[in-house]
N, C-alpha and C positions, 0 to 999 in steps of 0.2 A: 385838724380835720377829724371829725368823729367817725365817718364811714369812708374808709380808705378805698374800697372797691368802687364805690360810686364816683369818687374823685378820679380814680384811675380811668374809668371808662368814659367819663365826661371830658376829660382832657384829651383823650384820643379823638373823640367825636368833634370837639371844637378845633383841634388841629387839622382834622380832615376837611372840615368846612372852611377853614382859613387857608386851605391848600398847602399846608406845610408838609415837608417830606419826612422829617424826624420830629419826634416828641420825647422830652425827657419826663420820666415818671418816677414817683417814689417806689422804693423797693419794699416788698414783702413776699413771702412765699406764695400767698394766695394770688397776688397780682401777677407773679411770674407764671403760675399755672394757668391763670386765665389768659394771659398773653400768649402762651404756647398754644392753647385751644384756638384763639383767634387766628394764629398763624396757620394751624391745620385747616381751618374753615376758609381761609383766603381773605380775611379782612385786613391782615397785616402781612407785610413781606417777611419781617424778622423781628425778633426781640432779643436784646443782649443785656446781660448783667455787667455793670462796670462799676469801678471805684471812683468816687469824687471826693478826694481827701480821705476823711475817716468814714464817710457814709457810702453805702451802696445805692446805685440808681439803676433804673431800667431805661434803655434807649429802644424805642420802637420805630420802625420804618413803616409808614402807611402805604397801602397798596392802592394804585390808581389803574384805571382802564380808560384809555383815550382821554387823559387829563381829568377824569372825573373819579372821585374817590369811591371805592367799592362800598365802604361803610357810609350809609346815608343817615341813619338815625338809631337812637338807643332809647330804651325805656327801662329804668331801674325799677324792678318789681319788689324785691325784698329790701326793706329799710330797717334801720335800728329800732324804730318805733313800731314796725309791723313786719315781722319775719314771715315769709310765705314758704310753707313746706307742702310738697305734693308727693304722692306715690307715682308709679310709672303710668297708671291710668289717668291721673290728673294732669300729668305732663303731656300726655297724648292729646287731651282736650285743649290745652293751651296752644300746642303747635298746630292744631287744625286751623286756627284762625289766622289766615294770611301767610305770608312768606317770611315769617320771623324765625330766627334761630334762637332758642332758648338755652341759656348757659346755667347748668345746675351744679351745685356743690353737693357731692354725695359721699358716703363712707368709703368709696373706692376712688375718690379724687374728683377734680373738676372736669366736667365733660358736657357735651351738648345734650339736648333733650332726646334726640334720636338715639344717641348711644346709651343713655339711661334707660330708654324704653327697651332697647335691644337686650340689655343686661338685666332688665326687670327690677331696677333699683329706683328709689325715689330720693329726694333730698330738698335742700333749700334752693328755690329758684331765685338766682341772683339778678339776672337781667335778660331782656330780649334784645336782639340786634338785627338790623336788616339794612 
């Protein structure tokens, strides 16, 4: 897999659409940080780091409300072939369009677009989730 973060988020989306309760994900520090942001935003119930033999994995528990997954869709914005970087003003413009939550990788860590705007920092826009 060339782009681990896209694989991570698409696995979560597909598991939610298939009505799975848990999903096993590949471990990386970026995946772990994004998972923690998704837990804070209410898309996941929890994310845990576990050992599977010699490898580390992440186990995520998907959040449901009335048997309907909270996470409905994902749009990967930044790709290996086209990285998308925005400042705080550009992130505000992207967040205006609809009820999407934008996840941004900044110099201060992974955070939502609203948090990045509040802190006045920009960075790579990884994906939008709703």
